[in-house]
Backbone as CSV, one residue per row, in Angstrom:
resi,resn,N_x,N_y,N_z,CA_x,CA_y,CA_z,C_x,C_y,C_z
1,MET,215.908,66.450,71.281,216.307,65.565,70.358,215.747,64.091,70.503
2,LEU,215.732,63.611,71.782,215.214,62.363,72.076,214.108,62.540,73.029
3,GLN,212.916,62.068,72.776,211.729,61.826,73.613,211.436,60.532,74.218
4,ILE,211.368,60.179,75.313,210.891,58.900,75.988,209.691,59.121,76.836
5,HIS,208.758,58.444,76.597,207.506,58.992,77.176,206.853,57.606,77.709
6,GLU,206.740,57.338,79.071,206.047,56.400,79.703,206.420,55.049,79.100
7,LEU,207.719,54.899,78.967,208.512,53.666,78.372,208.283,52.361,79.416
8,VAL,207.665,51.290,78.981,207.507,50.068,79.699,208.335,49.038,78.904
9,PHE,209.042,48.210,79.548,209.838,47.013,78.925,210.181,46.047,79.856
10,ASP,209.739,44.859,79.568,209.994,43.709,80.212,210.826,42.788,79.519
11,SER,211.672,41.859,80.157,212.413,40.919,79.576,212.609,39.703,80.623
12,TRP,212.485,38.481,80.325,212.711,37.307,81.132,212.191,37.443,82.450
13,GLY,210.934,37.955,82.514,210.231,38.060,83.762,210.570,39.311,84.641
14,ARG,211.308,40.278,84.254,211.845,41.213,84.768,211.532,42.548,84.190
15,ARG,211.112,43.750,84.929,210.802,44.886,84.362,212.003,45.703,84.442
16,PHE,212.461,46.373,83.200,213.755,47.082,83.056,213.163,48.494,83.218
17,PHE,211.884,48.964,82.486,211.604,50.321,82.393,210.212,50.211,82.838
18,ASP,209.762,51.223,83.715,208.396,51.128,84.383,207.955,52.661,84.166
19,ASP,207.373,53.149,83.143,206.687,54.337,82.881,207.803,55.426,82.909
20,ALA,208.920,55.089,82.230,210.145,56.089,82.318,210.034,57.039,81.228
21,THR,210.249,58.379,81.726,209.913,59.606,80.827,211.100,60.333,80.832
22,ILE,211.454,60.905,79.808,212.581,61.985,79.734,212.788,62.631,78.348
23,SER,213.160,63.958,78.416,213.198,64.674,77.220,214.745,65.121,77.165
24,LEU,215.612,64.799,76.132,217.014,65.304,75.914,217.175,66.393,75.155
25,PRO,217.824,67.429,75.560,217.959,68.539,74.594,218.897,68.265,73.319
26,VAL,218.444,69.019,72.409,219.353,68.965,71.110,220.761,69.372,71.641
27,GLY,221.631,68.628,71.013,223.023,68.857,71.094,223.544,68.673,72.561
28,SER,222.877,67.948,73.393,223.303,67.678,74.627,224.364,66.398,74.664
29,LYS,225.435,66.365,75.491,226.240,65.287,75.513,225.812,64.624,77.181
30,VAL,225.382,63.309,77.013,224.722,62.867,78.245,225.431,61.609,78.593
31,GLY,225.713,61.585,79.908,226.473,60.251,80.389,225.291,59.391,81.031
32,LEU,225.140,58.249,80.464,224.063,57.283,80.955,224.679,56.461,82.200
33,VAL,224.177,56.564,83.374,224.653,55.890,84.657,223.787,54.965,85.199
34,GLY,224.160,54.084,85.929,223.236,53.138,86.634,224.064,51.868,86.944
35,ARG,223.634,51.307,87.975,224.314,49.898,88.542,224.449,48.971,87.515
36,ASN,225.379,48.031,87.386,225.448,46.977,86.290,224.210,46.195,86.246
37,GLY,223.813,45.811,84.965,222.769,45.180,84.794,221.186,45.836,85.002
38,VAL,221.256,47.057,85.175,220.085,47.885,85.416,219.168,48.051,84.091
39,GLY,220.130,48.060,82.903,219.385,48.163,81.511,219.918,49.168,80.811
40,LYS,221.177,49.625,80.913,221.606,50.856,80.174,221.960,50.338,78.660
41,SER,222.461,49.167,78.390,222.544,48.714,77.002,221.224,48.359,76.440
42,THR,220.357,47.922,77.323,218.995,47.669,76.791,218.206,48.894,76.149
43,LEU,218.408,49.976,76.978,217.976,51.311,76.540,218.392,51.599,75.241
44,PHE,219.776,51.533,74.959,220.273,51.673,73.419,219.716,50.837,72.536
45,LYS,219.479,49.501,72.800,218.871,48.792,71.877,217.429,49.125,71.494
46,LEU,216.650,49.692,72.608,215.378,50.095,72.426,215.289,51.282,71.468
47,ILE,216.282,52.262,71.785,216.400,53.555,70.741,216.539,53.224,69.357
48,LEU,217.492,52.311,69.225,217.866,51.660,67.969,216.871,50.925,67.202
49,GLY,215.873,50.366,67.926,214.748,49.592,67.501,215.171,48.231,67.271
50,GLN,216.288,47.787,67.968,216.779,46.297,67.925,215.765,45.622,68.939
51,LEU,215.231,46.307,69.951,214.293,45.771,70.755,212.845,46.544,70.794
52,HIS,211.880,45.909,71.100,210.527,46.692,70.944,209.905,46.907,72.442
53,GLN,209.489,48.101,72.773,208.992,48.336,74.115,207.575,47.537,74.331
54,GLY,206.985,47.268,75.401,205.975,46.768,75.687,204.836,47.769,75.615
55,SER,204.967,49.154,76.025,204.336,50.368,75.814,205.201,51.503,75.928
56,GLY,204.565,52.687,75.597,205.170,53.885,75.808,205.761,54.253,74.209
57,GLU,206.306,55.404,74.361,206.807,55.911,73.104,208.574,56.401,73.163
58,ILE,209.199,56.120,72.122,210.564,56.609,72.031,210.567,57.391,70.799
59,GLY,210.804,58.738,70.688,210.547,59.563,69.629,211.874,60.472,69.196
60,TYR,211.949,60.734,68.136,213.012,61.727,67.547,212.718,62.134,66.239
61,PRO,213.503,63.282,65.738,212.927,63.660,64.386,213.042,62.590,63.256
62,LYS,212.217,62.657,62.345,211.950,61.644,61.362,213.362,61.422,60.631
63,ALA,213.996,62.547,60.272,215.288,62.349,59.518,216.489,62.154,60.259
64,ALA,216.312,62.009,61.589,217.615,61.997,62.423,218.341,60.658,62.077
65,ARG,219.548,60.879,62.140,220.588,59.830,61.898,221.091,59.301,63.272
66,ILE,220.998,58.133,63.641,221.363,57.684,64.917,222.386,56.372,64.650
67,ALA,223.461,56.495,65.329,224.470,55.404,65.309,225.061,54.889,66.458
68,SER,225.486,53.794,66.542,226.044,53.257,67.867,227.444,52.462,67.490
69,VAL,228.424,52.291,68.373,229.542,51.462,67.999,229.267,50.150,69.058
70,ASP,228.775,48.990,68.477,228.628,47.844,69.423,229.286,46.767,68.901
71,GLN,230.196,46.733,67.846,230.919,45.530,67.584,232.204,46.078,66.542
72,GLU,233.078,45.403,66.575,234.418,45.696,65.600,233.997,45.661,64.325
73,HIS,234.758,46.593,63.382,234.553,46.556,61.856,234.998,45.190,61.416
74,PRO,234.440,44.609,60.278,234.787,43.540,59.691,236.081,43.377,59.129
75,ALA,236.725,42.410,59.086,238.362,42.329,58.522,238.288,42.255,56.897
76,THR,238.021,43.290,56.358,237.848,43.271,54.822,239.088,43.547,54.167
77,PRO,239.239,43.763,52.899,240.341,44.096,52.196,240.536,45.574,52.026
78,VAL,239.257,46.327,52.304,239.348,47.843,52.105,240.367,48.357,53.120
79,SER,241.052,49.476,52.622,241.894,50.416,53.361,241.374,50.852,54.630
80,LEU,242.165,51.102,55.508,241.637,51.879,56.823,240.930,53.268,56.541
81,LEU,241.635,54.179,55.762,241.177,55.393,55.351,239.820,55.192,54.692
82,ASP,239.747,54.344,53.701,238.387,54.170,52.821,237.334,53.769,53.724
83,THR,237.738,53.077,54.704,236.712,52.227,55.503,235.835,53.472,56.290
84,VAL,236.827,54.345,56.885,236.179,55.436,57.570,235.512,56.318,56.629
85,LEU,236.006,56.775,55.477,235.242,57.566,54.578,234.011,57.137,54.279
86,ALA,233.845,55.927,53.993,232.556,55.163,53.739,231.521,55.335,54.823
87,ALA,231.810,55.817,56.012,230.790,55.934,57.023,229.953,57.089,56.682
88,ASP,230.605,58.051,55.912,229.669,59.231,55.586,228.838,58.798,54.202
89,VAL,227.687,58.198,54.484,226.829,57.676,53.460,226.549,58.719,52.329
90,GLU,226.125,60.127,52.793,225.785,60.980,52.022,226.899,61.351,50.954
91,ARG,228.070,61.612,51.583,229.216,61.988,50.778,229.448,60.846,49.735
92,GLU,229.438,59.523,50.029,229.868,58.403,49.388,228.748,58.398,48.063
93,THR,227.329,58.567,48.384,226.446,58.648,47.373,226.387,59.639,46.454
94,LEU,226.795,60.739,47.058,226.863,61.999,46.117,228.168,61.866,45.095
95,THR,229.146,61.323,45.609,230.311,61.280,44.891,230.146,60.261,43.722
96,ALA,229.629,59.080,44.178,229.254,58.199,43.226,228.271,58.420,42.128
97,SER,227.284,59.342,42.627,226.313,59.824,41.568,226.986,60.918,40.528
98,LEU,228.084,61.319,40.601,228.769,62.252,39.673,229.007,61.524,38.545
99,GLU,229.273,60.257,38.148,229.459,59.606,37.181,228.307,59.316,36.281
100,THR,227.162,59.345,36.736,225.955,59.009,36.000,224.862,60.156,36.020
101,ALA,225.138,61.206,36.658,224.221,62.287,36.766,223.997,63.060,35.537
102,ASP,222.831,63.658,35.427,222.565,64.509,34.103,223.387,65.608,34.361
103,PRO,223.750,66.146,33.383,224.661,67.487,33.388,224.026,68.660,34.119
104,GLU,222.659,68.702,34.003,221.875,69.798,34.565,221.921,69.690,36.203
105,HIS,222.203,68.442,36.613,222.175,68.158,38.143,223.573,68.117,38.682
106,LEU,224.523,68.280,37.824,225.810,68.312,38.375,226.159,69.454,39.478
107,GLY,225.502,70.556,38.915,225.759,71.764,39.894,225.389,71.615,41.284
108,GLU,224.101,71.135,41.261,223.360,70.836,42.622,224.182,69.765,43.501
109,ILE,224.944,68.836,42.769,225.612,67.865,43.506,226.838,68.470,44.075
110,TYR,227.638,69.164,43.230,228.802,69.679,43.637,228.675,70.707,44.688
111,ALA,227.363,71.569,44.665,227.187,72.467,45.615,226.790,71.857,47.040
112,ARG,226.267,70.444,47.048,226.071,70.104,48.249,227.225,69.212,48.731
113,LEU,228.176,68.897,47.810,229.438,68.312,48.280,230.180,69.384,49.066
114,SER,230.230,70.499,48.373,230.938,71.656,49.095,230.361,71.953,50.342
115,GLU,228.866,71.990,50.500,228.262,72.215,51.768,228.644,71.442,52.980
116,ILE,228.791,70.158,52.605,229.169,69.160,53.639,230.684,68.909,53.854
117,GLY,231.424,69.863,53.152,232.860,69.840,53.475,233.542,68.613,52.912
118,ALA,232.977,68.167,51.715,233.664,66.732,51.394,234.990,66.765,50.752
119,ASP,235.641,67.807,50.437,236.909,67.996,50.061,237.936,67.853,51.307
120,ARG,237.332,68.114,52.428,238.165,68.039,53.822,238.048,66.640,54.223
121,ALA,237.199,65.882,53.794,236.803,64.520,54.489,238.061,63.638,54.793
122,PRO,238.991,63.504,53.696,240.056,62.608,54.035,240.997,62.962,55.143
123,SER,241.145,64.323,55.157,241.992,65.075,56.294,241.382,64.853,57.703
124,ARG,239.962,64.981,57.652,239.364,64.958,58.897,239.240,63.519,59.436
125,ALA,239.020,62.616,58.491,239.174,61.116,58.672,240.497,60.769,59.408
126,ALA,241.538,61.269,58.683,243.030,60.894,59.267,243.160,61.552,60.571
127,GLU,242.585,62.836,60.921,242.886,63.261,62.198,242.232,62.486,63.318
128,ILE,240.822,61.976,63.111,240.253,61.144,63.800,240.944,59.778,64.203
129,LEU,241.438,59.147,62.977,242.354,57.906,63.350,243.707,58.341,64.082
130,SER,244.325,59.384,63.779,245.465,59.638,64.576,245.105,59.714,66.066
131,GLY,244.156,60.460,66.306,243.760,60.719,67.712,243.479,59.254,68.492
132,LEU,243.103,58.129,67.703,242.854,57.061,68.151,243.944,56.203,68.275
133,GLY,245.082,56.708,67.760,246.336,55.926,68.030,246.727,55.183,66.571
134,PHE,246.143,55.498,65.463,246.672,54.879,64.239,247.730,55.869,63.567
135,SER,248.768,55.323,62.772,249.780,56.105,62.226,249.352,56.401,60.903
136,HIS,250.253,57.315,60.429,249.807,57.739,58.932,250.146,56.532,58.021
137,ALA,250.885,55.682,58.223,251.290,54.357,57.473,250.064,53.611,57.488
138,ASP,249.541,53.382,58.653,248.243,52.712,58.816,247.000,52.971,57.778
139,LEU,246.898,54.108,57.338,245.844,54.634,56.363,245.807,53.655,55.362
140,ALA,246.839,53.173,54.775,246.604,52.513,53.488,246.544,50.895,53.669
141,ARG,246.795,50.673,55.137,246.649,49.053,55.264,245.089,48.565,55.399
142,PRO,245.065,47.376,54.803,243.597,46.956,54.637,243.174,46.459,55.874
143,MET,241.816,46.489,56.161,241.317,46.189,57.468,241.627,44.868,58.015
144,ALA,241.796,43.926,57.182,242.212,42.507,57.524,243.391,42.339,58.216
145,GLU,244.287,43.302,58.228,245.606,43.183,58.951,245.454,43.720,60.369
146,PHE,244.384,44.315,60.702,244.249,44.980,62.281,243.604,43.842,62.967
147,SER,244.087,43.753,64.354,243.423,42.840,65.231,242.022,43.407,65.865
148,GLY,241.229,42.537,66.466,239.901,42.972,66.774,239.839,44.161,67.517
149,GLY,240.780,44.316,68.371,240.687,45.682,69.297,241.046,46.874,68.519
150,TRP,241.961,46.792,67.508,242.037,47.966,66.665,240.923,48.066,65.742
151,ARG,240.098,46.926,65.105,239.147,47.237,64.394,237.871,47.883,65.233
152,MET,237.751,47.567,66.545,236.764,48.442,67.334,237.166,49.777,67.330
153,ARG,238.481,50.257,67.451,238.850,51.593,67.191,238.398,52.132,65.917
154,VAL,238.525,51.337,64.811,237.973,51.756,63.547,236.545,51.867,63.495
155,ALA,235.665,51.042,64.120,234.285,51.322,64.245,234.023,52.536,64.972
156,LEU,234.725,52.967,65.924,234.489,54.374,66.737,234.827,55.435,65.914
157,ALA,236.163,55.433,65.207,236.404,56.581,64.310,235.309,56.713,63.275
158,ALA,234.923,55.678,62.670,233.883,55.846,61.650,232.412,56.471,62.150
159,ALA,232.238,56.121,63.452,231.033,56.736,63.920,231.461,58.279,64.241
160,LEU,232.525,58.601,64.741,232.838,59.935,65.108,232.908,60.741,63.640
161,PHE,233.373,60.052,62.666,233.521,60.938,61.238,232.048,61.233,60.762
162,ALA,231.323,60.289,60.822,229.942,60.417,60.348,229.004,61.360,60.904
163,GLU,229.549,61.692,62.223,228.698,62.757,62.928,227.173,62.686,62.693
164,PRO,226.619,61.405,63.389,225.117,61.193,63.290,224.617,62.472,64.243
165,ASP,223.314,62.507,64.005,222.659,63.490,64.937,222.443,62.946,66.437
166,LEU,222.531,61.638,66.543,222.604,60.995,68.096,223.497,59.984,67.854
167,LEU,224.560,60.061,68.693,225.616,59.052,68.746,225.420,58.380,70.124
168,LEU,225.546,57.037,70.120,225.306,56.092,71.170,226.475,55.417,71.334
169,LEU,227.383,55.742,72.484,228.695,55.147,72.779,228.463,54.110,74.102
170,ASP,228.981,52.882,74.218,228.906,51.924,75.202,230.209,51.732,75.575
171,GLU,230.672,52.271,76.689,232.076,52.151,77.322,233.076,52.340,76.163
172,PRO,233.126,53.413,75.457,234.069,53.693,74.355,235.506,53.504,74.662
173,THR,235.926,53.877,76.130,237.375,53.734,76.212,237.955,52.436,76.730
174,ASN,236.970,51.255,76.543,237.493,49.924,76.680,238.645,49.450,75.928
175,TYR,238.877,49.892,74.659,239.739,49.526,73.731,240.975,50.490,73.549
176,LEU,240.870,51.597,74.279,241.811,52.768,73.982,243.012,52.560,75.280
177,ASP,244.014,53.237,74.852,245.181,53.534,75.825,244.756,54.882,76.402
178,LEU,245.610,55.424,77.334,245.511,56.509,78.114,245.404,57.712,77.072
179,GLU,246.295,57.807,76.281,246.488,58.793,75.153,245.105,58.910,74.478
180,GLY,244.603,57.787,73.920,243.350,57.623,73.085,242.152,58.103,74.028
181,ALA,242.254,57.690,75.176,241.093,57.987,76.103,240.968,59.417,76.237
182,LEU,242.270,60.090,76.491,242.143,61.631,76.747,241.725,62.329,75.438
183,TRP,242.204,61.880,74.286,241.834,62.487,72.968,240.244,62.320,72.955
184,LEU,239.576,61.102,73.211,238.159,60.909,73.064,237.432,61.843,73.936
185,GLU,238.058,62.082,75.044,237.264,63.204,76.168,237.198,64.549,75.449
186,ALA,238.328,65.008,74.851,238.271,66.227,74.359,237.351,66.274,73.040
187,ARG,237.381,65.159,72.205,236.437,64.996,71.020,235.072,65.012,71.339
188,LEU,234.648,64.343,72.336,233.193,64.159,72.626,232.750,65.485,73.128
189,LYS,233.491,66.324,73.935,233.225,67.557,74.350,232.863,68.520,73.358
190,LYS,233.548,68.324,72.322,233.430,69.328,70.989,232.299,68.761,70.034
191,TYR,231.769,67.372,70.359,230.933,66.873,69.225,229.787,67.758,68.852
192,PRO,229.465,68.108,67.737,228.627,69.039,67.293,227.035,68.508,67.474
193,ASN,226.883,67.327,67.652,225.493,66.845,67.831,225.193,66.145,69.176
194,SER,223.967,65.458,69.220,223.779,64.779,70.510,224.611,63.566,70.779
195,ALA,224.830,63.300,71.874,225.508,61.883,72.474,225.058,61.447,73.536
196,ILE,224.914,60.117,73.739,224.635,59.456,75.057,225.784,58.459,75.287
197,ILE,226.452,58.395,76.332,227.683,57.691,76.644,227.634,56.881,77.896
198,ILE,227.638,55.653,77.641,227.704,54.645,78.788,229.157,54.652,79.179
199,SER,229.452,54.726,80.405,230.822,54.737,80.864,230.975,54.688,82.349
200,HIS,232.087,53.712,82.752,232.446,53.750,84.047,233.712,54.599,84.392
201,ASP,234.017,55.326,83.103,235.215,56.229,83.331,234.928,57.501,83.829
202,ARG,235.211,57.766,84.989,234.800,58.941,85.631,235.253,60.296,85.016
203,GLU,236.433,60.138,84.353,237.133,61.253,83.718,236.082,61.838,82.546
204,ILE,235.556,60.707,81.756,234.909,61.172,80.623,233.465,61.653,81.150
205,LEU,232.812,61.124,82.234,231.679,61.527,82.747,231.933,62.924,83.509
206,ASN,233.151,63.333,83.751,233.319,64.767,84.265,233.676,65.771,83.146
207,ASN,234.337,65.338,82.233,235.040,66.184,81.352,234.438,66.339,79.988
208,SER,233.475,65.288,79.608,233.001,65.190,78.279,231.256,65.677,78.255
209,VAL,230.750,65.322,79.400,229.277,65.606,79.206,228.706,66.786,79.926
210,ASP,227.431,67.148,79.554,226.762,68.271,80.069,225.507,68.001,80.803
211,HIS,225.206,66.663,80.864,223.974,66.083,81.606,224.304,64.566,81.965
212,ILE,223.872,64.391,83.099,223.781,62.763,83.519,222.418,62.281,83.471
213,LEU,222.240,61.206,82.932,220.832,60.522,82.875,221.062,59.290,83.852
214,HIS,220.552,59.347,84.941,220.455,58.084,85.907,219.256,57.162,85.592
215,LEU,219.572,55.947,85.553,218.819,54.821,85.316,218.635,53.921,86.555
216,HIS,217.454,54.003,87.127,217.360,53.261,88.360,215.703,53.079,88.743
217,SER,215.504,51.840,89.219,214.282,51.334,89.566,213.228,51.441,88.461
218,GLY,213.807,51.283,87.278,212.970,51.380,86.032,212.492,52.855,85.592
219,LYS,213.291,53.746,86.238,213.009,55.110,85.981,214.301,55.880,85.337
220,LEU,214.122,56.963,84.675,215.127,57.840,84.113,215.182,59.277,84.523
221,ASP,216.136,59.597,85.469,216.279,60.926,85.990,217.294,61.748,85.285
222,LEU,217.122,63.009,84.687,218.185,63.821,84.065,218.657,64.804,84.880
223,TYR,219.955,64.951,85.149,220.455,65.975,85.910,221.586,66.870,85.084
224,PRO,221.522,68.169,85.255,222.430,69.028,84.523,223.891,69.070,85.080
225,GLY,224.809,69.208,84.180,226.172,69.145,84.773,226.782,67.644,84.566
226,ASN,228.222,67.684,85.159,228.792,66.406,84.933,228.711,65.449,86.178
227,TYR,229.355,64.512,86.358,229.189,63.274,87.142,229.153,63.888,88.554
228,ASP,230.230,64.750,88.969,230.319,65.217,90.360,229.188,66.162,90.719
229,ASN,228.738,66.892,89.651,227.505,67.714,90.000,226.209,66.628,90.356
230,PHE,226.155,65.550,89.557,225.199,64.716,89.703,225.130,64.097,91.076
231,GLU,226.342,63.821,91.561,226.472,63.045,92.850,225.982,64.295,94.031
232,THR,226.288,65.403,93.783,225.883,66.235,94.727,224.287,66.579,94.703
233,GLN,223.902,66.727,93.523,222.412,66.944,93.587,221.586,65.731,93.926
234,ARG,222.038,64.506,93.574,221.315,63.203,93.930,221.357,63.315,95.501
235,ALA,222.485,63.545,96.130,222.663,63.387,97.635,221.522,64.452,98.348
236,GLU,221.645,65.795,97.679,220.580,66.613,98.221,219.268,66.434,97.984
237,ARG,218.896,65.688,96.935,217.526,65.216,96.553,217.128,64.161,97.596
238,ALA,217.990,63.220,97.750,217.731,62.272,98.848,217.495,62.670,100.065
239,ARG,218.311,63.908,100.472,218.028,64.300,101.779,216.671,65.166,101.936
240,LEU,216.157,65.748,100.892,214.979,66.513,100.727,213.898,65.421,100.766
241,LEU,213.918,64.423,99.970,212.987,63.547,99.872,212.719,62.733,101.186
242,GLU,213.730,62.520,101.972,213.797,61.827,103.328,213.088,62.800,104.371
243,SER,213.379,64.044,104.258,212.876,64.956,105.186,211.378,65.082,104.851
244,ASN,211.007,65.252,103.614,209.615,65.252,103.286,208.914,64.009,103.605
245,LYS,209.440,62.871,103.532,208.700,61.605,103.901,208.493,61.405,105.494
246,SER,209.492,62.194,106.125,209.278,62.066,107.689,208.121,63.044,108.045
247,LYS,208.068,64.194,107.458,207.072,64.994,107.642,205.653,64.487,107.326
248,ILE,205.531,63.725,106.241,204.355,63.185,105.813,203.959,62.043,106.702
249,ASP,204.917,61.257,107.008,204.741,60.055,107.862,204.203,60.526,109.278
250,ALA,204.661,61.682,109.849,204.461,62.099,111.009,202.874,62.676,111.097
251,GLN,202.657,63.381,109.819,201.322,63.848,109.828,200.209,62.788,109.484
252,ARG,200.601,61.517,109.001,199.748,60.523,108.727,199.549,59.662,110.042
253,ALA,200.587,59.650,110.946,200.583,58.874,112.152,199.504,59.864,113.150
254,HIS,199.532,61.065,113.021,198.854,62.074,113.850,197.350,61.767,113.444
255,LEU,197.043,61.926,112.110,195.625,61.911,111.644,195.222,60.517,111.983
256,GLN,195.958,59.308,111.768,195.571,57.933,111.987,195.242,57.850,113.619
257,ALA,195.802,58.469,114.480,195.810,58.418,115.968,194.358,58.998,116.221
258,PHE,194.050,60.015,115.575,192.884,60.879,115.865,191.654,59.896,115.466
259,VAL,191.735,59.307,114.147,190.713,58.430,113.707,190.469,57.340,114.660
260,ASP,191.637,56.704,115.017,191.441,55.345,115.893,190.840,55.770,117.288
261,ARG,191.274,57.022,117.754,190.455,57.283,119.109,189.160,57.805,119.038
262,PHE,188.750,58.505,118.087,187.332,58.904,118.067,186.540,58.547,117.020
263,ARG,186.937,57.372,116.255,185.881,57.040,115.280,184.624,56.500,115.858
264,ALA,184.597,55.862,117.176,183.438,55.419,117.673,182.691,56.208,118.615
265,THR,183.210,57.561,118.627,182.514,58.579,119.529,181.688,59.396,118.660
266,ALA,180.341,59.289,118.908,179.474,60.047,118.252,179.690,61.465,117.871
267,SER,180.000,62.054,119.053,180.241,63.623,119.027,181.605,63.994,118.110
268,LYS,182.452,62.987,117.704,183.554,63.270,117.145,183.629,62.478,115.858
269,ALA,182.595,61.703,115.409,182.481,60.963,114.165,182.774,61.965,112.969
270,THR,182.064,63.084,112.896,182.260,63.954,111.786,183.611,64.250,111.533
271,GLN,184.419,64.601,112.724,185.727,65.045,112.619,186.659,63.867,112.232
272,ALA,186.291,62.664,112.721,187.246,61.537,112.509,186.935,61.199,111.041
273,GLN,185.679,61.366,110.406,185.485,61.135,108.898,186.363,62.119,107.997
274,SER,186.414,63.359,108.606,187.344,64.628,107.792,188.713,64.098,107.776
275,ARG,189.209,63.453,109.065,190.570,63.085,109.121,190.662,61.942,108.072
276,LEU,189.760,61.034,108.110,190.173,59.846,107.038,190.275,60.528,105.613
277,LYS,189.410,61.549,105.293,189.555,62.215,103.967,190.963,62.810,103.679
278,GLN,191.370,63.469,104.986,192.790,64.049,104.752,193.880,62.930,104.690
279,LEU,193.743,61.831,105.409,194.627,60.697,105.080,194.737,60.205,103.695
280,ALA,193.539,60.122,103.050,193.428,59.592,101.693,194.088,60.619,100.801
281,LYS,194.346,61.937,101.140,194.740,62.732,100.150,196.404,62.955,100.113
282,LEU,196.902,62.426,101.309,198.128,62.459,101.620,198.924,61.813,100.493
283,PRO,199.904,62.489,99.843,200.692,61.801,98.736,201.620,60.764,99.165
284,PRO,201.733,59.671,98.429,202.788,58.712,98.596,204.187,59.292,98.361
285,VAL,205.165,59.082,99.161,206.453,59.545,99.097,207.666,58.624,99.135
286,SER,208.215,58.487,98.062,209.318,57.741,97.703,210.616,58.351,98.059
287,ILE,211.539,57.585,98.413,212.908,58.013,98.827,213.966,57.447,97.692
288,VAL,215.278,57.957,97.477,216.133,57.591,96.810,216.851,56.443,97.260
289,ALA,216.536,55.276,96.684,217.032,54.017,97.217,218.635,53.937,96.864
290,ALA,219.377,53.423,97.930,220.750,53.468,97.970,221.148,52.251,96.974
291,GLU,222.076,52.549,95.991,222.411,51.449,95.191,223.528,50.442,95.734
292,ARG,223.222,49.156,95.522,224.071,48.251,96.378,225.355,48.293,95.563
293,THR,226.533,48.059,96.434,227.863,48.151,95.929,228.519,46.762,96.519
294,ALA,229.462,46.294,95.838,230.106,44.858,96.194,231.655,45.588,96.615
295,PRO,231.946,45.534,98.027,233.147,46.169,98.184,234.313,44.961,98.129
296,PHE,235.452,45.469,97.874,236.578,44.456,97.682,237.708,44.839,98.784
297,ILE,238.013,44.004,99.602,238.940,44.217,100.561,240.172,43.616,100.420
298,LEU,241.187,44.169,100.099,242.393,43.408,99.734,243.415,43.584,101.126
299,PRO,243.547,42.559,101.929,244.281,42.530,103.036,245.875,42.846,102.757
300,SER,246.417,43.737,103.616,247.833,43.805,103.480,248.704,42.438,103.906
301,PRO,249.846,42.306,103.109,250.494,41.046,103.355,251.156,41.117,104.681
302,GLU,251.221,39.766,105.116,251.873,39.473,106.489,253.362,40.058,106.401
303,ARG,254.099,39.625,105.310,255.422,40.192,105.244,255.727,40.872,103.949
304,PRO,256.667,41.638,103.885,257.050,42.462,102.654,257.066,41.521,101.329
305,VAL,256.541,41.898,100.221,256.587,41.148,99.042,257.515,41.682,98.167
306,ALA,258.529,40.688,97.579,259.380,41.042,96.673,258.947,41.229,95.239
307,PRO,259.336,42.290,94.563,258.809,42.392,93.219,259.593,41.262,92.296
308,PRO,258.795,40.765,91.178,257.647,41.366,90.627,256.404,40.668,91.242
309,LEU,255.360,41.411,91.297,254.133,40.622,91.770,253.546,39.451,90.799
310,ILE,253.733,39.841,89.650,253.252,39.025,88.487,254.295,38.969,87.503
311,ARG,254.768,37.785,86.864,255.617,37.892,85.787,255.170,36.681,84.841
312,LEU,254.994,36.947,83.716,254.547,36.088,82.528,255.649,36.098,81.455
313,GLU,256.313,35.046,81.112,257.393,34.980,79.964,256.775,33.755,79.096
314,GLY,256.639,34.314,77.731,256.105,33.422,76.680,254.840,32.633,77.040
315,ALA,253.872,33.204,77.863,252.709,32.585,78.287,251.666,32.685,77.021
316,SER,250.973,31.398,77.051,249.677,31.518,76.232,248.521,30.950,76.963
317,ALA,247.374,31.355,76.549,246.235,30.772,77.261,245.154,30.814,76.385
318,GLY,244.128,29.945,76.597,242.864,29.954,75.673,241.961,28.750,76.129
319,TYR,241.028,28.215,75.205,240.277,27.296,75.450,240.326,26.033,74.367
320,ASP,240.366,24.764,74.839,240.296,23.833,74.121,241.359,23.808,72.662
321,GLY,242.453,24.182,73.195,243.494,24.242,72.102,243.462,25.321,71.209
322,SER,242.633,26.365,71.508,242.419,27.622,70.541,242.960,28.905,71.604
323,PRO,244.299,28.988,71.403,244.769,29.978,72.208,244.174,31.506,72.080
324,ILE,244.036,32.299,72.968,243.485,33.731,72.807,244.837,34.551,72.942
325,LEU,245.687,34.105,73.917,247.054,34.906,74.140,248.245,34.028,73.608
326,ARG,249.079,34.548,72.935,250.265,33.694,72.606,251.507,34.419,72.928
327,ASN,252.458,33.774,73.378,253.792,34.188,73.582,253.842,35.575,74.436
328,MET,253.086,35.754,75.591,252.862,37.027,76.114,253.893,37.116,77.148
329,ASP,254.331,38.390,77.314,255.500,38.750,78.301,254.799,39.794,79.262
330,LEU,254.634,39.541,80.481,254.048,40.659,81.325,254.807,40.658,82.749
331,ARG,255.106,41.874,83.211,255.502,42.093,84.444,254.959,43.158,85.318
332,LEU,254.456,42.753,86.445,253.798,43.794,87.270,254.571,44.097,88.635
333,ASP,255.096,45.131,88.749,255.805,45.585,89.863,254.940,46.483,90.846
334,LEU,255.640,46.555,91.993,255.036,47.341,93.122,254.631,48.750,92.748
335,ASP,255.476,49.419,92.068,255.276,50.821,91.727,254.635,51.102,90.414
């Protein structure tokens, strides 16, 4: 579905991708992982054409539909249900064309509408919205009545409803509660086309994907299986690379010692030259670099702490007189 060949991309004096090459199978659900700031969101922008690579190729079928969810849906007067239905551009176009089409073409239009299941579209959209936490009464409400967080859910619902050939999701559970996140896990697992998901949610990476794409050191490595499988495979790969490197380093040291000892000896000059050629042919071996982590150590309190740990009553907070939180109540207990 997606082919990336020798991708190179630099930004602000930093190289994000250095001859990165990967081929993703059609229909695969891929978890894109890597430490923060390594370039995961940048890769999405390159795939979408929002950024342009320095060199290399990013390829996919010419007619492929690619969609991402990178911002909340606008606050319009259009109803929630109609907003999601509009995400299926082909259905909307075909339905609108019924009013102006020539009679001889009506049969073709109706046949195509039937083929794409247009009559089931409203119920399918309602099912997706329900899974993401919307009620039946919400379906008729205008988008302008929903908060930014709920409009992010609408954008996600629209993308799932449209079923693009390649769906790009960046931290899709950020705006979901537990029930919504669990529903999304199951939905993504059954998603009929290809998807790439950036997530720190280990549950999604274990339950919804069949490949892990690891971005590190400007390279892309694809591993079959879920995140747990990836960790096991990567640890084994690191062990094998380290073992191979040790063997080659020992061989290199042995050859170099022979050259250093006999290079100036006439009777051994030919053998020394042969060892030099062997040295030149030894392949460079890289090892899997350990990714840096920032540990957080929370010391135990010196004396027992009485609940609540945090309590807010009617709290407001914001910047320069523009509150972001208003009249918020919050209580955090030990359990």
